[in-house]
N, C-alpha and C positions, 0 to 999 in steps of 0.2 A: 503494499498500500505505500503512496505518495505521503510523503509529509504536506499536511495540511498548507497550502498556500494563506500566508497573513493578507488580509483585508487592507491591513495598513499602508504595507508594502504596495498594493495593487494601487488603490486609490492615489498613493504621492506618486506611483509608477506614472501613470494615465494623465496625472495634474500637471506632474512637475515641479510642486508646490511646497517647499517645503515646512512649511509654517502651519498643516492641517494634517490632523490623523483622528479620524473616525474610531468611536468609542466602540463600535460593535463586533463579532467574531463571527467567521464563516464556519460552518459545519464541515467536517470531514467527510471529502468525496471523492471517488476516483475518477468521476468522470471532469474531461478539461473541456473547455470552448476555446476556440480561436479567436482572438480579438486583433492580432494584425499578422501578415502575410508578404515575405517579400522574396523573390525569388533572384539570384546574382546571375550577374549578366556570364557569356560564355568564355569572356576574355578576362574574368574578375580573377585580379590578385589574392592572394592571400592577404587577409586584415584581420585582428580580433571582430570576434562577432559582438561583443558591447561596441566599437567603435563605427563596426558596419551599421548598427541599429540606431544610433545618436544622430547619425547622419541623415537618417530617414524618417525620424518620428520628431515633430516637431512639437519645441517644448520639452521634452524628458531630458534628462540631464544623463551623462554617463555615469556616473553613479547609479544612479535611478535603475539604472540596466543591470549592473551590478548586483545589486542587490536583489532583483528581480530571480537573475542567473543562478543566484545562490538557493532559491527556495524551487528551484526546477522548473520556473515559469517559462525559460528560452528553450525552444526547439531547435534543432536543424535535422532534416529528413526525419522528423517524427520521434528524436531522440533526442532528450535532456543533455545541453551542454553546459559547461560554466562558461563564465564571462572572457576567458584567454582563451576558449575554442579559435579555430582560425577556419574563416570562409573561406569556400573553395567555388569555383566555376560551377555554375548549375545549381546550387545549394538552395533547399527552400528553408527559410528563416521564420519562425511562429514564434508569437508572444502568447501564450495560453496562457487560462484563467480557469478557476475553480466555479466560475459562473458566468453566465452568459453577459456580453458587454452592456450596459443600462444607460442611456442616454438621458442624463437627467434634466427630467423636464420641474422648474419650481413652482411648484401652486402655491397660489397664495390663501394661508389658512385663518382664519380668525382666533388667534390664540394671544391669550391676554400677556402682557409685556409688563414689567415693571420699568418705566424709562425714568431716569435720573436725571437725566437732561438733554435737551434737543434744541438744535437750531435750524437755520438753512442747509446746512454742509453735513452736520455729523449727529448721531444720539450715541447715547450711553446708558446701556443697559444692566440692569441686576438680576443676573443670570440665576434663577434657582437650580438645587442639586436635580439631577435626573433629568434636565433639559439637552436633548444633542444638538450642539451647534448646527452642522451641515449636515445634508441629508447625505445617504451612504448604504451599504449593505445593510439589510434589514431595517432601514430608518429614511424610508425616500419622504415620509411626512411627519410632522408633529414636531420636527425641529425648530430652531431660533431663527434658520434662515426664512421658515416657510412662514412664520409670523412677522419677521422681518417684511418680507413680498407684499403681505396683505396689509399691513401698516402703512408702508411707502405706494402703494398701489396707486394712488392717484397723484402721485409727485412725479413732476414731468422729465425732471432729471436724471430719476433713479431708473438705471439700467437694469430691468426684469430679463435680460436674455444674457449677463452673466451668470457664469457657472457657481459662482461663489455673490452673489450679489450684495455689496456691503461690507464683506467680512475683511478686515485685515490682518485681525489676530483670532485666537481660539482657547478656551479652558475646556479641560475635562469633561466628559458627560454629569460626574459625580461631584464635580468642583461647583462650588456656588461664588458668585461675585460679578465683577464689573468688567464690562467689556465695549470696545466702541466700535460700532457702526457707521460706516459713508453711505451717504446719500447720495450722492453722483460721481461720476468717475473723477472728476477732479480732487474731490474730499479725498475719494481711495488711493491715487497716485500717492499724495500728499501725507496721509498717515503710514500706507504702505512705507513709504521712504523713512518715516521717524523710526516706525519696527524694527526695519533692517540696519537703520544706521545709530540703534539702541539708544535713542533720547529719549522715550519714553518712560516714565516712572510707575511701576509695578509693586505693589507691596500684599504679602500675604500672611493671613494669619493659620498656623497648622498647629494641632496637639499632635505631638509625636509621644512615643514610647522612650521610656527610660529618664533619666536624671541627665542631663547636658555636664560636661566636666568642667566647660567654659561658658560663662555669659554671652558672651559672642565672639562670633568666628565666621572663616570666609572659608566656602569647599571651591575647590576646583578640580575640577576632572572631565574629560570629555565624555561624551554621552553618545552613545549608539544602541543600534538594536542588539540584543543579547544573542549569543552567537550558539545559546545553548535551550533558552526559551524564546521563540520569538514573538509572543505578547510580550513581553518585559523588553525595557531599554535599559542600559546597566552603565556602568564608569569602568573606562579602558585606561589602564597605566600606560598602555603604549599609543603614543601621541599619533602615528599611523591610523590607528580605529578611531571613528566616532568624530564629535565635531566639542569643538571649545565650549564649556559652561562654565557658569561661575553665578555662586548664591550664597548673597551675605544673610545670617542670621543673628537675630537677637533674642536672649531669653526674654518673656512679657512674663511669665508664672510659673512657679513651680508647684506641681499638685499631685506630690507621690510619688507613684510611678509613672507618671506622665509628665508632659512638659509643654506649658504653651510658648510657641516662638514665633517670632516675627520675620517673613523672610523678603528680604526685595532681590531683583532678577537683575543681572548684568546682559544676560544672554534668555534665550527665549526658548529650551528646546523641549521636546515633546518628555511630558512625565518629570520634568528637569528638579523640582521642590522633591515629589517620590522617590527621587530615584538616587538625590545627592544625600536627603537625610539615612535613606537605607544605607548608603555606603557608609557613613560616619555612624552605622550602630542605632539609629533612632526612626526606624518605619514610622510612618502615618498613621495612627491609632486607625483601626477599621478601614486598611488599604487591602483591600481582598487580593489585587494584583501581585501587591508586593508582601505579602502574609504579615500586613499589618492587623489582619482579623483574629491572629491567633493571642493568647495571653504571653508577651514576650517579655515582661515584667511582671513582679509580683510575687505573692505567698501560694501554697498548694491548699489551702483551706478552702472546701466547699463553699463557706459563704462569700468567701473575696470572689472566686470562679462565679457565683452566679452574679455580684455586683457588675463584673467586667461583661458580662452577658448582657445585664439589663442595659449597661451603657452602649453597648452594640446596638439594640434593639432603639436607643433614644435617637443615636445619629446611625443608620443603618447606608453609612459611607464612607469614604476617606475624609478624615476630618481636615479637612483643606477651604477656605474663603479667600480671595481674590478680593482683599479690604480697599486696597487704593490704585487707583489709575488717573496718571498724569500726561499729556500731553498738549502740543499748540495746537489751536483752532488753526485750520489749512488755507483760509482766506485772513482771515484778523492778524493771526501771528499770537494772539493772546495766550497765554498760557494755564488750562485748565487743569484741576485737581479735585476730583472728587472720592469720596469714601460711602462704602456703603456697610451700614452697621451688621453684625454676624447673624445668620439666619436662626431660628429659633432652634433647630434642631443642636447647633454646636454650643449656643449657648446653654441648652439644655444640660448638655453632655460636661461642658466643666463648673456649671453648680454640682454635677452630681460628682465630680472629682473634688470640687471645693468641700462638697460634705464628706465623704470620705478622709480627708487629711483632718476634718475638726474632729474625726469619730472614729480612730485607729481599731476598735475592738473589730470593725469588721477582718 
């Protein structure tokens, strides 16, 4: 049986966009579907297949093609090949996926939005946990993008044909907090440049397992997709792998076997805070993907175990909230800064732990 192809790689591969990763998972399947097919010329000189494809598929980087080859997406003459395969004359090169190609049609849906700020160019949204940002495999409807399309459907400058209308950055499905969306192509280009140049301000609150050794610190480590688990990102010590990522953190409150920390980002890699915190031994509380939904610190008493299970029930997701977002208004040049209060589930979770440390008999 083939290794299940990670739809996150597929979506990145097809879009060529490093800012996005859908939070859905594809089911294991032995059936493959053809997305691209190329036949090399009779006089084709030998060339690596990743280079061969990168010159033929518009908007897809060579790195994306290499990632796709790693999980068996690239075939030559019906056989999966690695990215260093040398294409020969008359070779049939195909890009295969584990689902049919889906042409996104953004459907405007009347989904309530918590709009913190709005002007003619931008809108700042406080996203609730559980809401996927962009349509993807298994989530073609009911996403933030569908809601934005409805909200802006009568705005003349809004480009509904854009496959990612208004979106210039994202936060994970189960992360709550602030996100900015553009209302016209000019604003989107301007905001995208700010995120690319790392001039925006983003601050998160996270509840992590364990007591931090230092009250503040800086985490540096290249982040890339794990070679062992394709659904996870990981920190690579070898600088040849992954991409540079920097997270600064500061302890806000110590709560027994967990700690509330404030994290600011210098870069914006996929799952950056979740991965960096796990890397230094402080996995986010109830982060199922990275093992935070297990009892990582504390006692063996049954009463404590029940207490933690109750905490998981109060906040049934990774305890991560995008609290602060700052950027320059594209047209006026004004610096805008917004803050979103903690949602009820994280507030309840923190209060639960405060109650714990004031009553050590648990």
